[in-house]
C-alpha positions, 0 to 999 in steps of 0.5 A: 343906854344908861339914859334909856334905862333911867327914863324907863325907871322914872316912868315905872316909878311914876306908874307905880305911884299912880297905881298906889293912888288908884288902889287907895281910892278903890279902898275908899270907894269900897268902904263907902259902898259898904257904908251905903249898903249898911244904911240901905239894909237898916232902911229896908228893915225899918220900912218893912216894920212900917209896912206891917203896921200900916197894913194892920191899920188899913185892915181895921179901917177897911173892916169898920168901913165895910161893917158900916156900909153893910149894916149902916141902915140897921144901926141907924134904925136901932139908934132912932128908936 
């Protein structure tokens, strides 16, 4: 009976050591995920800023091209005088 208790105690000790290792690796994974989440938030903010800038530039370019398409003939006649 004493040897069985000793075996059970040794097994329990090994299981506890394995669980501590699993908990430590889980904490490391949680920290890594938090870091990745922070970087993704920063990228999303930066992309939103660029999206607004590019949208404004495209709006201006589209307005200029539309004006040239609509009034191109009139503009050419004016400068050909």
